[in-house]
KOLLODO-226323 format. One record per residue (C-alpha): residue in one letter; residue number from 1; x negated, y negated, z. Coordinates in steps of 0.02 Angstrom, whole numbers. Each point is the difference from the previous one (the first is absolute). Example, Ala and Ser with C-alpha at 12.3 -4.5 7.8 and 13.67 -1.06 7.14 Angstrom:
code,pos,x,y,z
A,1,-615,225,390
S,2,-69,-172,-33
//
This chain:
code,pos,x,y,z
G,1,1338,2065,484
S,2,-182,5,50
E,3,-123,106,-96
D,4,-109,127,92
I,5,-185,-38,-6
I,6,-99,140,-79
A,7,-177,-6,68
G,8,-97,144,-78
N,9,-1,125,-141
V,10,80,170,-1
S,11,-136,132,21
K,12,40,176,-62
Y,13,180,-18,61
I,14,98,163,-25
V,15,186,-23,-26
L,16,97,145,76
P,17,190,22,0
A,18,91,-31,164
A,19,-1,151,118
Y,20,-139,85,-101
S,21,-147,72,95
G,22,-152,90,-62
Q,23,-126,-25,-137
P,24,48,-109,-149
K,25,65,94,-152
K,26,-18,-48,-183
G,27,114,-150,-24
H,28,-31,-75,172
L,29,-86,-156,-66
I,30,-162,-67,70
F,31,-23,-188,-21
D,32,-169,-84,20
A,33,-59,-180,-16
C,34,-150,5,114
F,35,-125,-59,-130
E,36,-59,-167,-71
S,37,147,-94,-79
G,38,128,124,70
N,39,153,-91,65
L,40,137,123,49
G,41,52,-46,176
R,42,146,117,39
V,43,99,144,-75
D,44,179,43,48
H,45,72,168,-57
V,46,178,-22,-68
T,47,31,164,-94
E,48,-108,133,-84
F,49,-12,-113,-152
E,50,13,-173,78
Y,51,-122,-96,109
D,52,-5,-181,56
L,53,-176,-67,-23
F,54,-56,-158,89
I,55,-144,-89,-84
R,56,-112,-115,102
P,57,-11,-181,-57
D,58,-139,-59,-114
T,59,-156,-57,93
C,60,-10,-177,-67
N,61,187,-37,1
P,62,108,91,129
R,63,161,-57,-86
F,64,-32,113,-151
R,65,-17,184,-40
V,66,-50,3,-183
W,67,-92,166,-5
F,68,-4,169,87
N,69,-135,131,20
F,70,19,168,89
T,71,-8,186,-37
V,72,131,137,13
E,73,-51,183,18
N,74,86,169,21
V,75,136,-34,-130
K,76,97,147,-69
E,77,41,11,-185
S,78,185,-43,10
Q,79,-30,-144,119
//
C-alpha cells in the first residue's frame, strides 16, 4: 500500500479518548515536536496505554527514520 505523507510536526497535540469532551485530565497525553530537530508527524490513539506514533523521515535521506525526538507531557504515574 501507499504510505501517507507526513508534512509537519505535531504541536502540543492532546490525545483524548473517543467520545470524551472537556478539559484534559491527568493521563491524557500531550505530544509535542514543534521544536528544532523534532520529528513526530502524527499520533493515533489505540488504547489508554497504546499509541501509534508516526515519525517523519530524516531530512537528508527520506528513506530512513533512524532517530526520533519529541516530548510527552501530562503522564499519570501508572501510565
